[in-house]
Every structure is written in structure tokens, then in C-alpha cells.
N, C-alpha and C positions, 0 to 999 in steps of 0.2 A: 155682099160677099157672094161669090159664085162657088159651086161645088168643087171646082178644081183648086181654088185657093184654100178652101177648107180642108181638102184632102192633103194638100201640101203642108199646111200648118199642123194638122193632126199627125201626119207622118213624121214631121220633125220632132214632135213631142213623144213619139212612140219608141223612145230609146232612153234608158235610165239616166245616163249622164246628161243628155239634153233636157230631159224633164227636170232633173235636179238643178241644172243651170238656170232654167227659166224660173223655177220656183224661188231660187236664191235671189235672182234679179228682181222679181216681184217684191220680195221682202225688203229689198234695198232701194225701192223707189222713194223719192225721185232722183237720188244722188247717183245711183248706178255703181258699178265696180269696174276696176281695171281688170284686164284679162288675167294678169298674174295673180291678182287677189282671188279671182274666181277659181283658178287652178289650185291655189293654196287651200282655200276653204273646202273645196271638193276633193282634194287629194288626187288630182288628175294631172298627168304630164302636160306641160304647156302646148306641145305640138299636137297632142291628141285633142286638147280642148279647142285649139284653133280650128280644127275641122268641124267640131260640134258648133262652135260659134258661127261659122260660115253658113252652116245648114240652117240654123235658127234665124240668122239674118236674112238669108235668101227667102225663107218662108214668110217673112214679114213680122215675125214675133219679137225680134230684137232691133234696136237702133244702136249705132255706135257713133262716137265723136272723139276726135283726137284732141287730147289735152296735153300739150308739151310732148313728152316722149311716150305717153301712155295712150291707149285707146280705151275709152270708158264705154262700157256696154250698159244698156238700159232695156228693160222690157217695154215693148210697144203696147201699152195698155189699150190704146184705141183699136189696134188690130186684134188684140185678145178679146176685147169687148165685142167687136164685130163677129168674131168666130163664135163666141158664146151665144150671141143673139141669133146667129144663123142656126145653131143647133137647137135653140129653144123656141124659134119663131112659131112653129106649129105645135108647141107643147100641149099635150093632152087634148088635141083636137079642138082647141078653143074653149074647153071647159075649165074655167078659172078655179073651180073648187079642187080639181085634181092637181093644179100647179101650186096651190097654196103652201104645201109643205116645202117645196123647193124654194119658193120666195122667202119663206120664214127662215130657212137656213142661211140665205144670202144676206138678209137684212142686218144682222149684228155686225158683220164684217165690213159692210159698205155704208 
């Protein structure tokens, strides 16, 4: 990942509705959610959510797939992993002891 892609992804997440949307979709992996269900769960008007979904999709953080009359959105976990690794690549200047608490926090969830 290059810095421009990272900036785009971080910018997409730097808004409360988009961050809530991304977190909701991560919790609903791998099945994803239809746009209407996302709007309902987050109590956001569908036309407003549509703009947010477009921004998250353009940033590479979401994928979408048409299923019948619905569009199902999923978090792009590969893209998110790349963003996270980009941010942590030079963690603590290569001093593994300083990164140990961060890794310990991640281990139970993954």
C-alpha cells in the first residue's frame, strides 16, 4: 500500500457514519449486509448512506455484490489488513518489545 491509498482509506473512515458502517460490516463478515439493512441498523437515511457507501467503496474498504434486487456490502478485510500493516510496518523502530502490548491486544480477537 502506498501513502496516497492509506490517506484515502483513513479519510474515508474519518467520519462517524462511515466509521460506524465499516465497523458494522466487519462484525457481519462474511455474509455482509444489504444497504437497506445498514441504513436501518444505523438509523441513517438511505440516500445519505448511499453517499457514505460510495466513499468507502472508492477508498477500497468495502466490496459490493448484487444479489437479486439488493446490493450486499462487505468489508474488504484484505484492504483493511494492508492498511493496518502499512501503519504498523515500522512499529516501534523494529524494537519487538515495544510492540508486544499491541500484539497482545490483537491476539484474542484474531
